[in-house]
N, C-alpha and C positions, 0 to 999 in steps of 0.2 A: 484448592487445590491441594489436591491429596500427598501426602510425601514421595509417593511411589512418584507422580508425575512430578514433583519439582524435583528431587530426582532428578528424572527423566530429563528435563528441561537444560536442571544445570550442565549435565553431563555432554548434551547438545550444544550448550551457550562455549564450553571450553571448547570440546572438537571442530567443531564451526568458526568459533570465534569471533562470538556477536554477545550486546550485552541486552539482560533480561531487563523488561520496564514493563512493569503495571500499571494499570491506569484503573480506575472506575466507569465503568459504565454506564454512570448516572451525569456523569457531569462533566459532556463531550465542551464544554467550553473550555477547560482545564486542562486540553490535552491538543496540545498544538500540535502535536507531530501527528495524531491520526486527521485534524481539521486542515492541516496542510494537504494531506492524501487527501484525500476527500473531493479537497478543492482541485488538485490538480488531475485525480478521476475524472471526477466531473469536466474539464476545461478537453482533456485528450478523448474522451467520448463523444463529449460534442463536437468536436473537430470530424473526429473520424465520419460522425454521422453526416455534420455538413456535406463531408467528400463525398460520401456513399450515396446521396441526395439523386446526383445524377447520374448513377450507377445504375443499372435496370436488377442487379442484383438485389435480396431481402438481405438487410444488413442486420444480424445478428451479433448484439455487442458482445452479449458474454463468452464469445469467441475469442476475444479483444482483455478480457481481463487482466492476464497473467502478465498478457505485453506490457500490458499500463501499469501492473506493478510491479516488474521487472525491467522498465524504463524509471520508475520514480527509484526502486535500489541501485539504482547505479550511476543515479545525477547527481551531482555534487550540488549541496546548498549553498550560495554564496554567502548567508549572513555566520555558519558557525563551519565552512567547510571541510564538512563531512558529505 
């Protein structure tokens, strides 16, 4: 990350009141947050696909990516309370 992008991310974090967390791309086992999101994303997509099976329209999963992300962001985790 360059100095410019670091400063930009820090300014956005202050402006939108969120914390920046960096992870390594090569060790997904150590990144519980990403693993939990991926598991919930797969579960959400699987349930949508099952729901759409009986529908005659084509299921275009990429249309639901932002909805899945939004639902994940507003859901409160029972263990952490966040």
